[in-house]
N, C-alpha and C positions, 0 to 999 in steps of 0.2 A: 503494499499500499505506499502510496506517495502522498505527501503533504505540500501544499504551498499556501503561503500568506501573502496576500497582496495589500500594500500600504499605499494610500494616496492622501493627498492634502484636502481634497473635497469629494462629495458623493458623486459627482458626474464623472470625474476621472477613475474613481474606483469602479463604477459601473462599465465604463469603456474598457478598462484592463481586465476585468473579470469576463467580459463578454467575449473577449478574443480567446480564451481559454476554453469555452464550452465546446467547441468544435474538436478540441483535442482529447475529449473524454473527461475533463475535470467536472466535478460537482460541488455544489455549495455545501459547507458543513457549518452548522450554527448561523448564527445571525451577524450583522455588522456591529463592530465594536469601535465606540469613540474614544480617542486618546488625545494626548498632547499634540502629536504631529499629524492629526487628521482622523482618517478613518482606515479600518482593515477588515479584511474578510478571508476566512480560512476555506480552502478547497482541498478535496480529496480525489484521487484517481486510483483504481485497482490496476494492476498490471495487465489483467485480461481485458480491461476496457481499452487499454493503449493498443493491444494487439487487434482487437475488433475494429478499431479506428483505421488502422493502417491496412487491413484488408478490405474495407470497403472501397468500391470504385469512386473515383472523383466524380462528382455531378456534372453533367454535360452543360455548357454555357447555352443558354436558350438563344435561338436564332432569331434575330430581330427582323422584323419586316419594315421596309421603310418604302413610303409612297412619295414619288417625286412630284412636286408641283412645277407645272410648267407655266 
């Protein structure tokens, strides 16, 4: 089991940094903690979650249709 603690000066930055880790198999553990340096959040990940993530195929980029205006 892996543990990770994210520390940020404000809630917006914390949310952004935590959101980046979700696709890598990380999950929230507990609540947000407020302290002198700002806010922190603990995340956990099992080794099996990490392997499942690497085995999943990458999502295909959606092909965008464009309509040209003449």
